[in-house]
C-alpha positions in Angstrom: 8.1 13.5 -25.3 5.1 12.4 -23.6 5.4 9.4 -21.2 3.0 7.1 -23.3 4.9 7.4 -26.5 8.3 6.7 -24.3 6.6 3.6 -22.6 5.5 2.1 -26.0 9.0 2.5 -27.5 10.9 1.1 -24.4 8.3 -1.7 -24.2 9.0 -2.5 -27.8 12.7 -2.4 -27.8 12.3 -4.4 -24.3 10.5 -7.3 -26.3 13.0 -7.3 -29.2 16.1 -7.7 -27.2 17.2 -10.6 -25.2 19.0 -8.6 -22.9 15.8 -6.2 -22.5 14.7 -8.1 -19.5 17.8 -8.5 -17.7 19.0 -4.9 -17.6 16.8 -1.7 -17.1 16.2 0.3 -20.0 17.0 4.2 -19.6 17.3 6.8 -21.9 21.0 6.2 -22.1 20.6 2.6 -22.8 22.5 1.7 -26.1 20.5 0.1 -28.8 23.7 -2.1 -29.9 26.2 -2.0 -27.3 23.9 -2.6 -24.2 20.9 -4.5 -25.9 22.9 -6.1 -28.9 20.3 -5.3 -31.4 21.5 -5.1 -34.8 21.0 -6.4 -38.4 17.5 -7.6 -39.0 16.4 -6.4 -35.6 17.7 -3.0 -36.0 15.9 -2.9 -39.4 12.5 -4.1 -37.7 13.0 -1.4 -35.4 13.3 1.3 -38.0 10.3 0.0 -39.7 8.2 -0.1 -36.7 9.0 3.2 -35.9 7.9 4.4 -39.3 4.6 2.5 -38.9 4.0 3.6 -35.2 5.2 7.3 -35.4 5.6 8.1 -39.0 9.2 8.4 -38.8 11.1 8.3 -41.7 13.2 5.0 -42.6 15.9 6.7 -44.4 18.7 5.8 -42.1 22.0 4.0 -42.8 21.8 1.0 -40.2 25.4 -0.1 -40.9 26.4 3.0 -38.8 24.6 1.8 -35.7 25.5 -1.9 -35.8 26.7 -4.9 -37.7 24.7 -6.5 -40.2 23.9 -10.2 -40.4 25.8 -12.5 -42.6 25.3 -16.1 -43.4 28.0 -17.3 -40.8 28.1 -14.4 -38.6 26.9 -16.5 -35.5 30.3 -18.4 -35.6 32.4 -15.5 -35.0 29.7 -13.5 -32.9 31.4 -13.6 -29.3 34.9 -12.7 -30.6 33.5 -9.8 -32.5 31.3 -8.6 -29.7 34.4 -8.5 -27.6 36.5 -6.6 -30.1 33.6 -4.2 -30.7 32.8 -3.4 -27.1 36.5 -2.3 -26.6 36.9 -0.4 -29.9 33.0 1.0 -30.4 33.2 1.3 -34.2 29.6 2.1 -34.6 27.7 5.5 -33.6 26.1 5.8 -30.5 22.2 5.2 -30.8 20.3 5.4 -27.2 16.8 5.4 -26.2 16.8 9.1 -26.1 18.2 9.4 -29.7 15.3 7.0 -30.7 12.8 9.5 -28.8 14.4 12.6 -30.4 14.0 11.0 -33.9 10.2 10.4 -33.2 9.8 14.1 -32.2 11.7 15.4 -35.3 10.4 12.7 -37.6 13.8 12.1 -39.2 17.2 10.5 -38.5 20.1 12.8 -37.8 22.3 13.0 -40.7 
């Protein structure tokens, strides 16, 4: 992966996440567990990857983070604590996204 692509991805993710400016984003940074990108934000990331790098958008987003429901904000803190302990979602790190860009598709 060339450094220009990597920097573009990291900058985009940093702009999307409320935590992006507070923690360093490395190849091992978790998209959901560290940066809390999920639901519509995760969808927008996948669409951006498709437009910017030609990556397939055929991915089950619910594998990588929770969706957004109409009242999800009411229970957000409680859910976040529980999820950080149990880790019910697959890991999705910056390095995984860079690999997706290289291969042009998401892992099965």
